[in-house]
Every structure is written in C-alpha cells, then in structure tokens.
C-alpha positions in Angstrom: 13.7 -11.3 17.7 11.9 -13.5 15.2 8.9 -13.7 17.6 8.7 -9.9 17.7 9.2 -9.2 14.0 7.2 -12.0 12.4 3.7 -10.8 13.6 4.4 -7.3 12.2 5.7 -8.7 9.0 2.5 -10.7 8.6 0.4 -7.6 9.2 2.5 -5.6 6.7 2.0 -8.3 4.0 -1.7 -8.4 4.9 -1.9 -4.7 4.3 -0.4 -5.2 0.8 -3.2 -7.6 0.0 -5.8 -5.4 1.6 -4.7 -2.3 -0.3 -4.5 -4.3 -3.6 -7.7 -6.2 -3.8 -9.6 -3.2 -5.1 -7.5 -3.1 -8.3 -9.6 -6.0 -9.6 -12.8 -3.8 -9.4 -11.4 -1.8 -12.3 -11.9 -4.8 -14.5 -15.6 -5.6 -14.0 -16.9 -5.1 -17.5 -18.6 -6.7 -19.3 -19.9 -8.3 -16.1 -22.4 -6.2 -14.1 -21.5 -5.3 -10.6 -23.9 -7.9 -9.0 -22.5 -10.8 -11.1 -18.9 -9.9 -10.5 -19.5 -9.3 -6.8 -21.2 -12.6 -6.2 -18.3 -14.5 -7.6 -15.8 -12.3 -5.7 -17.5 -12.8 -2.3 -17.9 -16.5 -2.8 -14.2 -16.8 -3.4 -13.3 -14.4 -0.6 -15.6 -15.5 2.1 -16.4 -19.2 1.4 -14.1 -21.1 -0.9 -10.6 -19.7 0.0 -11.2 -19.4 3.7 -12.6 -23.0 3.9 -9.7 -24.4 1.9 -7.0 -22.5 3.9 -8.6 -23.4 7.2 -9.1 -27.1 6.5 -5.5 -27.4 5.2 -4.3 -25.8 8.4 -6.6 -27.5 11.0 -7.7 -31.1 10.9 -10.5 -30.7 13.5 -12.2 -27.7 12.1 -15.8 -29.1 12.2 -15.2 -30.5 15.7 -13.9 -27.1 17.0 -16.8 -25.2 15.4 -19.3 -27.8 16.9 -17.8 -27.3 20.3 -18.1 -23.5 19.9 -21.8 -23.7 19.2 -22.2 -26.2 22.1 -20.7 -24.1 24.7 -23.2 -21.5 26.0 -20.7 -18.6 26.4 -18.8 -19.3 23.1 -22.1 -19.8 21.3 -23.3 -16.4 22.3 -20.1 -14.8 21.1 -20.4 -16.7 17.8 -24.0 -15.5 17.2 -22.9 -11.9 17.9 -20.0 -12.3 15.6 -22.3 -13.6 12.8 -24.6 -10.6 13.4 -21.6 -8.2 13.3 -20.5 -9.8 10.0 -24.0 -9.2 8.6 -24.0 -5.6 9.7 -20.5 -5.1 8.2 -22.0 -6.3 4.9 -24.7 -3.5 5.2 -21.8 -1.1 5.8 -20.2 -2.1 2.6 -23.3 -1.4 0.7 -23.6 2.0 2.3 -20.0 2.8 1.2 -21.2 2.6 -2.4 -24.2 4.8 -1.6 -22.0 7.5 0.0 -19.5 7.9 -2.8 -21.8 9.6 -5.3 -22.6 12.3 -2.7 -19.2 13.2 -1.4 -16.7 11.4 -3.6 -14.4 8.4 -3.1 -11.6 10.2 -1.2 -13.7 11.7 1.5 -15.8 8.5 1.9 -12.7 6.4 2.2 -11.2 8.8 4.7 -14.3 8.8 6.9 -14.9 5.1 6.7 -11.2 4.1 7.2 -10.8 6.5 10.1 -13.9 5.3 12.0 -13.6 1.6 11.2 -9.9 1.5 12.2 -10.5 3.4 15.4 -13.7 1.7 16.7 -12.4 -1.7 15.5 -9.6 -1.3 18.0 -11.2 0.9 20.7 -14.3 -1.2 21.3 -12.3 -4.4 22.1 -9.7 -2.4 24.1 -12.4 -1.0 26.4 -13.9 -4.4 26.8 -10.7 -5.4 28.7 -10.9 -5.1 32.4 -8.8 -2.2 33.7 -8.0 -1.2 30.1 -7.1 2.4 31.1 -4.5 1.1 33.6 -2.6 -1.0 31.0 0.9 0.3 30.2 0.0 0.0 26.5 -3.2 2.2 26.8 -1.7 5.6 26.2 0.3 4.4 23.3 -2.6 2.6 21.7 -4.8 5.7 22.1 -2.0 7.9 20.8 -1.5 5.6 17.8 -5.2 5.7 17.0 -5.4 9.5 17.2 -2.4 9.7 14.9 -4.0 7.2 12.6 -7.1 9.4 12.4 -4.9 12.4 11.6 -3.1 10.5 8.9 -6.4 9.4 7.3 -7.8 13.0 7.4 -4.7 14.4 5.7 -4.9 11.6 3.1 -8.6 12.3 2.5 -7.9 16.0 2.2 -5.2 15.3 -0.4 -7.7 13.2 -2.4 -10.3 15.9 -2.2 -7.9 18.6 -3.4 -6.8 16.4 -6.2 -10.4 15.8 -7.3 -11.1 19.6 -7.3 -7.9 20.3 -9.3 -8.8 17.6 -11.9 -12.4 18.7 -12.0 -13.7 15.4 -10.6 -15.1 16.7 -7.3 -18.6 15.8 -6.3 -18.6 18.0 -3.2 -21.4 20.3 -4.4 -25.1 20.8 -3.9 -27.1 20.1 -0.7 -26.3 16.4 -0.3 -22.9 16.8 1.4 -24.2 16.3 4.9 -26.3 13.3 3.8 -23.3 11.7 2.2 -21.1 12.3 5.3 -23.9 10.9 7.6 -24.0 7.7 5.4 -20.2 7.4 5.5 -20.1 7.8 9.3 -22.7 5.0 9.7 -20.7 2.9 7.2 -17.6 3.4 9.2 -19.3 2.3 12.4 -20.7 -0.8 10.7 -17.4 -1.6 9.0 -15.6 -1.7 12.4 -17.8 -4.6 13.5 -15.9 -7.0 11.3 -12.9 -6.6 13.5 -15.0 -6.4 16.7 -16.8 -9.6 15.9 -13.6 -11.5 15.0 -11.8 -10.3 18.2 -14.6 -11.3 20.5 -15.3 -14.8 19.1 -11.5 -15.4 18.5 -10.9 -15.6 22.2 -13.4 -18.4 22.7 -12.4 -20.3 19.6 -8.8 -20.2 20.6 -9.5 -21.6 24.1 -11.6 -24.5 22.6 -9.1 -25.1 19.7 -6.3 -25.6 22.2 -8.0 -28.7 23.4 -7.3 -30.2 20.0 -3.7 -29.0 19.7 -4.6 -26.1 17.5 -2.5 -23.0 18.0 -3.9 -19.5 18.2 -2.6 -18.5 14.8 -4.7 -21.2 13.1 -7.6 -20.7 15.5 -8.0 -17.2 14.1 -8.9 -18.8 10.7 -11.8 -20.7 12.3 -13.0 -17.5 13.9 -13.1 -15.9 10.5 -15.3 -18.7 9.2 -17.8 -17.9 11.9 -17.9 -14.2 11.2 -18.2 -14.8 7.5 -21.5 -16.7 8.0 -23.2 -13.4 8.4 -20.9 -11.4 6.1 -21.4 -13.7 3.2 -25.2 -14.0 3.8 -25.6 -10.2 3.5 -23.3 -9.8 0.4 -24.7 -12.8 -1.4 -28.3 -11.8 -0.6 -27.8 -8.3 -1.9 -26.2 -9.5 -5.1 -29.0 -12.0 -5.7 -31.6 -9.2 -5.1 -29.9 -7.1 -7.8 -29.7 -10.0 -10.2 -33.4 -10.7 -9.8 -34.3 -7.0 -9.9 -32.2 -6.4 -13.1 -32.9 -9.8 -14.6 -29.2 -10.2 -15.2 -28.9 -14.0 -14.8 -27.6 -14.2 -18.4 -24.8 -11.7 -17.6 -22.8 -14.6 -16.1 -22.4 -16.0 -19.6 -21.8 -12.7 -21.5 -19.1 -12.9 -24.2 -15.6 -11.6 -23.3 -16.0 -11.9 -19.5 -13.0 -14.2 -18.9 -10.8 -11.4 -17.8 -13.4 -10.0 -15.5 -13.8 -13.5 -13.9 -10.1 -13.8 -13.4 -9.9 -10.5 -11.7 -12.9 -11.3 -9.5 -11.1 -14.4 -8.3 -7.8 -12.6 -7.8 -9.6 -9.9 -5.8 -11.2 -12.5 -3.7 -7.9 -14.3 -3.0 -6.3 -10.9 -2.0 -9.2 -9.9 0.2 -9.1 -13.0 2.4 -5.3 -13.3 2.2 -5.3 -9.9 4.0 -7.7 -10.9 6.8 -6.2 -14.4 7.1 -2.6 -13.1 7.5 -3.8 -10.2 9.7 -5.5 -12.7 12.0 -2.4 -14.9 12.3 -0.2 -11.9 12.8 -2.5 -10.6 15.6 -2.5 -14.0 17.2 1.3 -14.1 17.2 1.4 -10.6 18.7 -0.7 -11.9 21.6 1.8 -14.8 22.1 4.8 -12.5 21.7 3.8 -10.0 24.4 1.3 -11.9 26.5 -1.0 -8.9 26.7 -3.8 -10.1 24.4 -3.8 -6.8 22.5 -2.8 -8.3 19.1 -6.2 -7.6 17.4 -6.5 -4.2 18.9 -3.0 -3.1 17.7 -3.1 -5.0 14.4 -6.4 -3.8 13.0 -5.6 0.0 12.8 -2.2 -1.0 11.5 -3.8 -3.1 8.7 -6.2 -0.3 7.6 -3.6 2.4 7.9 -0.9 0.6 5.9 -3.4 -0.7 3.3 -4.4 3.0 2.7 -0.7 3.6 1.7 -0.7 0.6 -0.6 -4.0 1.6 -2.3 -2.6 5.0 -3.0 0.6 3.5 -4.5 -1.7 1.7 -7.0 -3.6 4.9 -7.6 -0.3 6.7 -8.3 0.8 4.0 -10.7 -2.6 4.3 -12.5 -2.0 8.0 -13.0 -4.7 9.2 -10.6 -2.3 11.8 -9.1 -1.1 13.1 -12.5 -0.9 16.9 -12.7 -1.7 17.2 -9.0 1.7 17.9 -7.4 0.5 19.9 -4.4 -2.2 17.4 -3.4 0.3 14.6 -3.9 2.8 16.3 -1.6 0.1 16.5 1.0 -0.7 12.8 0.4 2.9 12.0 1.2 2.6 13.8 4.5 -0.5 11.8 5.3 1.2 8.5 4.5 4.2 9.5 6.7 1.8 10.1 9.5 0.2 6.7 9.0 3.6 5.1 9.1 4.3 6.9 12.4 1.0 5.7 13.8 1.9 2.1 12.9 5.3 2.4 14.6 3.7 3.7 17.8 1.1 0.9 17.7 3.8 -1.6 17.1 5.8 -0.3 20.1 2.8 -0.5 22.3 2.6 -4.2 21.7 6.2 -4.6 22.9 5.3 -3.3 26.3 4.5 -5.6 29.2 
C-alpha cells in the first residue's frame, strides 16, 4: 500500500509547492523584475538543484559524464537542453500574453496545453501506446483536465469582468490567444525533455547503485542547462537595456530577496518531488508511465493551490457566482487526478 500511495503523496506535495511559488512574485518591489528574477532562477535552477542532487547522489559528475559519452544518451541530453531553452522562451511569452487577454485566460490556455502535451507527447512515443490498458484512462484524464482548466479560466474571466479588471477588449484578443497557445506548447517541453532524458539517465545511474528516484534529480540538472541559460540571458539583457545594475543594492530590498529565495526553493521543490514521485510510480506499476500520469496531475492540482492563495488574498471577494464556478472547475480537476492516478494502478 505504501508503494502505491507514496508516489501520489509526493506529487500532491509537489503541487503545493508549484502552486505556491508565485506568491513570492507579489513582493518584488523595490527590486525590478530582472533583478528579482535573476536571483530567483539562480536559486531555483542552479543552487538548490545542485545541492539536493549532490546530497542524494555521490556519483553525480560521473553519471553526467557517462550520459554525454554515450551516443544515444548524449542525443537525448542535448534535446533536453534545447527543450529547456525553449521552455524558457515560453515563460517570457506568458508575460507578453497577459496584457492582451488577462492572467486568468492566459493561465487557462497555458496550463491546459502544457499539461496535455507534456503527457501526450511522451505517451505517444511509447511503442503500441494505444494498446496499453492505461491508454483510455490517461486520455480520459487529460480531457477532463482540460475541461477543468477551461472552467477555472472562465471563472477567472467572469471575476475580472465583475470586478472591472478585464483586459478582454480591443482587437488584440486573437493575438494574445495565439501567443498563449505558443507559450503552452513551449511550456510542455520542460516535461517532455525531462521524461526523454530521464530514461537514459536512470539506466546509466543504475550502474552506480543510484535508484530511479534520485536519478530524476540528475535529469533535471541536464534540462536546466538550457532553461537557466535562457532565463539568465533574458534577465541580463534587461539589466543592460535598463541599466539597472545598481538595483541589486537598492535600499529596503531585503524582503524582496527573501521572497525571491523562497520562491526559488518552492519552484524546484515542486519539480524535484514531482520527478521522484513519477519515478516511484514507474516502480510501483512497472508500466513506465509515471511522468505521463504525474505531469498533468502536478499542473492540475497546483492550479487548485494557486487559487487557494488567491482566495486568501481576497482576489475572489464580491464575486460569488464566479467563485462557485471556480469550485466546479477545481472539483473537475480533482476528478481528473483521481482518474490519472487510477490509470497508473493498472497493469
């Protein structure tokens, strides 16, 4: 029973971190976005992952060296790095889309597409994927996830209109939606890159007595080479463009730095625990669908957590009808997670 419940418990805990890291972004001032973000991604994609991985695995550098020495694993690693870089571009496009169509609709489109493609692409890469007993349940879970995200996004849009915060006006709606769709596609590549390289890393890591749970941490280090490069480069470009080097030393920025670090810790805690939970799902059911099932669960449940924080912050105040619709959407997301979890129990 423990081997069945523990993986899902890890993904649930991961979703709490994933849905919470954005809280820190409310405390950026007096730091500018580029200053705050550079600190955040350095903690989230470099320092914390390296410390956690080296504490868990004694042969990290040897395993990574073997990955880049093996022709097949090397190819998967380079693709994973490229996917990490493209995911970084998707993150930038998220910020571009919000002014056109608002946060709620952007979040709905991006989460729906990223969660679906992040699971569907690796699923269809499996031989005879459609003949697997889990296939109809995974597809059903993904469809229900999309429905839940759409309902949640609609609730957010209705709330914004009711509160007079809607940005859905003018002739830029289609442009914003198009940007959000591309963002969702690129955002899914973080999961696809990790899933693809994780298989090769796990095989090589086994030679050194490293279990699949900790091998997933090494896979993240490889993906983050590209992800961090993109995020750090963009931050540095903005710092140079805005000549904001002195902003790192602005008075009263201690609180902003603390929240930048906290957000970074939460961000990788989410992915680190998700990767370990997915690895344990593979071991529990021997179907190698852990990442495929775990990824949409992570994003769906994190959407619930982020809305809990939004509710506590008063963002749903005086919006009873939209809030009731939100509760329906969240219930649908929970149902989707149950179905995806059940699919992983099949053999």
